[in-house]
ChimeraX commands (.cxc) that place a marker at each C-alpha (Angstrom):
marker #1 position 0.05,-0.13,0.00 radius 0.5
marker #1 position 2.94,2.29,0.75 radius 0.5
marker #1 position 4.52,1.96,-2.51 radius 0.5
marker #1 position 1.02,2.60,-4.20 radius 0.5
marker #1 position 0.68,5.81,-2.33 radius 0.5
marker #1 position 4.22,6.95,-3.27 radius 0.5
marker #1 position 3.48,6.25,-7.09 radius 0.5
marker #1 position 0.29,8.10,-7.00 radius 0.5
marker #1 position 1.83,11.08,-5.28 radius 0.5
marker #1 position 4.62,11.22,-7.67 radius 0.5
marker #1 position 2.31,11.01,-10.67 radius 0.5
marker #1 position -0.06,13.64,-9.20 radius 0.5
marker #1 position 2.85,16.05,-8.57 radius 0.5
marker #1 position 4.31,15.48,-11.89 radius 0.5
marker #1 position 1.27,16.27,-13.68 radius 0.5
marker #1 position 0.76,19.44,-11.69 radius 0.5
marker #1 position 4.22,20.54,-12.30 radius 0.5
marker #1 position 4.02,19.89,-15.93 radius 0.5
marker #1 position 0.79,22.07,-16.17 radius 0.5
marker #1 position 3.00,25.01,-15.36 radius 0.5
marker #1 position 5.29,24.62,-18.18 radius 0.5
marker #1 position 3.51,26.72,-20.69 radius 0.5
marker #1 position 6.68,28.84,-21.43 radius 0.5
marker #1 position 8.81,26.05,-22.11 radius 0.5
marker #1 position 9.90,24.91,-25.82 radius 0.5
marker #1 position 8.71,21.61,-27.22 radius 0.5
marker #1 position 12.24,20.11,-26.58 radius 0.5
marker #1 position 12.26,21.15,-22.91 radius 0.5
marker #1 position 8.75,19.82,-22.52 radius 0.5
marker #1 position 9.80,16.49,-24.01 radius 0.5
marker #1 position 12.69,16.25,-21.70 radius 0.5
marker #1 position 10.65,16.99,-18.78 radius 0.5
marker #1 position 8.08,14.50,-19.62 radius 0.5
marker #1 position 10.64,11.84,-20.36 radius 0.5
marker #1 position 12.16,12.50,-16.94 radius 0.5
marker #1 position 8.82,12.21,-15.08 radius 0.5
marker #1 position 7.83,8.97,-16.95 radius 0.5
marker #1 position 11.31,7.62,-16.61 radius 0.5
marker #1 position 11.33,8.41,-12.82 radius 0.5
marker #1 position 7.97,6.68,-12.45 radius 0.5
marker #1 position 9.16,3.57,-14.26 radius 0.5
marker #1 position 12.31,3.52,-12.39 radius 0.5
marker #1 position 10.43,3.60,-9.21 radius 0.5
marker #1 position 8.14,0.78,-10.12 radius 0.5
marker #1 position 10.85,-1.30,-11.63 radius 0.5
marker #1 position 13.35,-0.75,-8.97 radius 0.5
marker #1 position 10.88,-1.77,-6.29 radius 0.5
marker #1 position 10.57,1.81,-4.74 radius 0.5
marker #1 position 14.20,2.53,-4.46 radius 0.5
marker #1 position 15.65,5.98,-4.81 radius 0.5
marker #1 position 18.32,4.92,-7.09 radius 0.5
marker #1 position 15.67,3.47,-9.55 radius 0.5
marker #1 position 13.79,6.64,-9.63 radius 0.5
marker #1 position 16.89,8.86,-10.13 radius 0.5
marker #1 position 18.26,6.47,-12.82 radius 0.5
marker #1 position 14.97,6.23,-14.56 radius 0.5
marker #1 position 14.60,10.06,-14.58 radius 0.5
marker #1 position 17.99,10.49,-16.09 radius 0.5
marker #1 position 17.54,8.06,-18.81 radius 0.5
marker #1 position 14.00,9.16,-19.56 radius 0.5
marker #1 position 14.97,12.78,-19.77 radius 0.5
marker #1 position 17.78,11.83,-22.23 radius 0.5
marker #1 position 15.38,9.80,-24.38 radius 0.5
marker #1 position 12.88,12.72,-24.38 radius 0.5
marker #1 position 15.34,15.19,-25.28 radius 0.5
marker #1 position 16.69,13.22,-28.33 radius 0.5
marker #1 position 13.32,12.16,-29.52 radius 0.5
marker #1 position 12.45,15.92,-29.85 radius 0.5
marker #1 position 15.70,16.51,-31.42 radius 0.5
marker #1 position 15.11,14.08,-34.18 radius 0.5
marker #1 position 11.69,15.48,-34.97 radius 0.5
marker #1 position 13.40,18.51,-36.16 radius 0.5
marker link #1:1,2 radius 0.2
marker link #1:2,3 radius 0.2
marker link #1:3,4 radius 0.2
marker link #1:4,5 radius 0.2
marker link #1:5,6 radius 0.2
marker link #1:6,7 radius 0.2
marker link #1:7,8 radius 0.2
marker link #1:8,9 radius 0.2
marker link #1:9,10 radius 0.2
marker link #1:10,11 radius 0.2
marker link #1:11,12 radius 0.2
marker link #1:12,13 radius 0.2
marker link #1:13,14 radius 0.2
marker link #1:14,15 radius 0.2
marker link #1:15,16 radius 0.2
marker link #1:16,17 radius 0.2
marker link #1:17,18 radius 0.2
marker link #1:18,19 radius 0.2
marker link #1:19,20 radius 0.2
marker link #1:20,21 radius 0.2
marker link #1:21,22 radius 0.2
marker link #1:22,23 radius 0.2
marker link #1:23,24 radius 0.2
marker link #1:24,25 radius 0.2
marker link #1:25,26 radius 0.2
marker link #1:26,27 radius 0.2
marker link #1:27,28 radius 0.2
marker link #1:28,29 radius 0.2
marker link #1:29,30 radius 0.2
marker link #1:30,31 radius 0.2
marker link #1:31,32 radius 0.2
marker link #1:32,33 radius 0.2
marker link #1:33,34 radius 0.2
marker link #1:34,35 radius 0.2
marker link #1:35,36 radius 0.2
marker link #1:36,37 radius 0.2
marker link #1:37,38 radius 0.2
marker link #1:38,39 radius 0.2
marker link #1:39,40 radius 0.2
marker link #1:40,41 radius 0.2
marker link #1:41,42 radius 0.2
marker link #1:42,43 radius 0.2
marker link #1:43,44 radius 0.2
marker link #1:44,45 radius 0.2
marker link #1:45,46 radius 0.2
marker link #1:46,47 radius 0.2
marker link #1:47,48 radius 0.2
marker link #1:48,49 radius 0.2
marker link #1:49,50 radius 0.2
marker link #1:50,51 radius 0.2
marker link #1:51,52 radius 0.2
marker link #1:52,53 radius 0.2
marker link #1:53,54 radius 0.2
marker link #1:54,55 radius 0.2
marker link #1:55,56 radius 0.2
marker link #1:56,57 radius 0.2
marker link #1:57,58 radius 0.2
marker link #1:58,59 radius 0.2
marker link #1:59,60 radius 0.2
marker link #1:60,61 radius 0.2
marker link #1:61,62 radius 0.2
marker link #1:62,63 radius 0.2
marker link #1:63,64 radius 0.2
marker link #1:64,65 radius 0.2
marker link #1:65,66 radius 0.2
marker link #1:66,67 radius 0.2
marker link #1:67,68 radius 0.2
marker link #1:68,69 radius 0.2
marker link #1:69,70 radius 0.2
marker link #1:70,71 radius 0.2
marker link #1:71,72 radius 0.2
view
């Protein structure tokens, strides 16, 4: 139950913070979105570990940044 509460809190906080990103470029938005998705995935796959969340956020941010770069 505790992991589920943490995951829901992360998702809710991430959604609210991304809503305040209206001034960002599309590449910055993709990077932030990738970091959020990666962080959540890292938390889930890492069993709730902090290192899983940080690693997932870093990889997700890098992927989001590169995907937006390739679109242009």
